[in-house]
C-alpha positions as CSV (number, residue, x, y, z in Angstrom):
1,M,102.7,104.7,100.8
2,R,101.8,100.9,101.1
3,Q,98.2,100.1,100.4
4,L,97.1,96.9,102.3
5,K,94.7,94.5,100.6
6,Q,92.0,92.6,103.2
7,G,94.4,90.2,105.1
8,D,97.6,91.5,104.5
9,L,100.1,91.9,107.0
10,F,102.9,94.3,106.9
11,F,106.1,95.4,108.9
12,V,108.6,98.0,108.6
13,G,111.4,99.7,110.1
14,C,110.2,102.7,110.5
15,D,113.9,104.4,111.0
16,D,114.6,103.2,107.5
17,L,111.4,105.2,106.2
18,P,112.5,108.9,104.9
19,W,111.4,112.3,106.2
20,Q,108.9,113.9,103.2
21,P,107.4,117.4,103.5
22,S,104.0,116.9,104.4
23,T,101.4,118.5,101.4
24,F,98.8,118.9,104.1
25,A,100.6,121.9,106.0
26,K,104.1,123.7,106.1
27,G,106.3,122.9,108.7
28,L,105.4,119.1,108.6
29,H,107.3,116.3,107.5
30,V,105.9,112.4,107.5
31,K,107.0,109.3,107.2
32,N,104.4,107.0,105.2
33,V,103.9,103.7,107.1
34,A,101.1,102.3,104.9
35,V,97.4,102.5,104.3
36,A,94.7,99.9,105.5
37,G,90.8,99.9,105.6
38,G,90.6,103.4,104.8
39,L,92.9,104.5,107.4
40,E,96.8,105.8,107.1
41,M,99.4,105.1,109.7
42,Q,102.2,107.9,110.0
43,L,105.3,109.4,111.8
44,V,104.5,113.2,111.8
45,R,107.6,115.7,112.9
46,M,106.3,119.2,113.2
47,E,108.9,122.2,113.1
48,P,108.7,124.8,116.1
49,G,106.1,127.4,115.4
50,A,104.4,124.9,112.9
51,T,100.2,125.1,112.5
52,I,98.1,122.8,111.1
53,P,94.9,124.2,109.5
54,P,91.4,124.2,110.6
55,H,89.9,120.6,109.5
56,T,87.0,118.5,110.4
57,H,87.6,115.0,110.5
58,E,85.7,112.0,108.1
59,L,86.9,109.0,109.9
60,P,88.8,108.7,113.5
61,E,91.7,110.3,114.1
62,F,94.5,109.0,116.3
63,I,97.2,111.0,117.9
64,Y,100.1,109.7,120.0
65,I,103.0,112.1,121.0
66,L,106.2,110.7,121.1
67,E,108.5,113.6,121.4
68,G,108.1,117.5,122.1
69,E,104.7,119.2,122.8
70,L,101.7,119.4,120.5
71,Q,98.9,122.0,121.5
72,L,95.4,120.9,120.6
73,A,92.3,122.6,121.3
74,G,93.7,124.4,124.4
75,R,95.6,121.0,125.8
76,T,99.3,120.9,125.8
77,L,100.0,117.1,125.2
78,T,103.5,115.7,125.8
79,P,105.4,112.1,125.5
80,G,103.0,109.4,126.2
81,W,99.9,111.7,125.8
82,A,97.1,110.4,123.1
83,S,94.3,112.2,121.3
84,V,91.3,110.5,119.6
85,A,88.9,112.5,117.4
86,A,85.7,110.8,116.5
87,P,84.3,111.6,112.8
88,G,82.6,114.6,112.9
89,S,85.0,116.6,115.2
90,E,87.0,119.9,114.5
91,H,90.5,120.4,115.3
92,L,90.6,124.6,115.1
93,D,94.1,125.0,116.7
94,V,96.6,122.5,116.7
95,H,100.0,123.9,116.7
96,S,103.4,123.2,118.2
97,S,105.7,125.9,119.4
98,N,109.1,124.2,120.7
99,G,108.2,121.3,117.6
100,C,107.0,117.8,118.4
101,T,106.8,114.0,117.2
102,F,103.6,111.9,116.8
103,L,102.3,108.9,115.8
104,L,99.1,109.4,113.4
105,V,96.4,107.2,112.5
106,D,94.0,108.7,109.8
107,R,92.2,108.7,106.9
108,P,94.8,109.7,103.7
109,V,95.2,112.8,102.4
């Protein structure tokens, strides 16, 4: 993943990035875009039935749903919906029954 230094600008055609298995959870694949200022940007694809383990956020997390449905904290998020989690917030129930793709900005794992 590209690590940016202060003052850097970076542009990438995300269609050209490969999907890679996530190290965070089974059934997730990621396209690693870049890291800057302690946050990373990824495209995340969840297979149907995939679950993300419970976790607490050390830094803010931003999610924007591109395709499918993501169940998060009892809500169903569909394309066009976003979620913002402040530091210290917990995600205890994150899954996708039918699969989904979303943009994620979070701390590097």
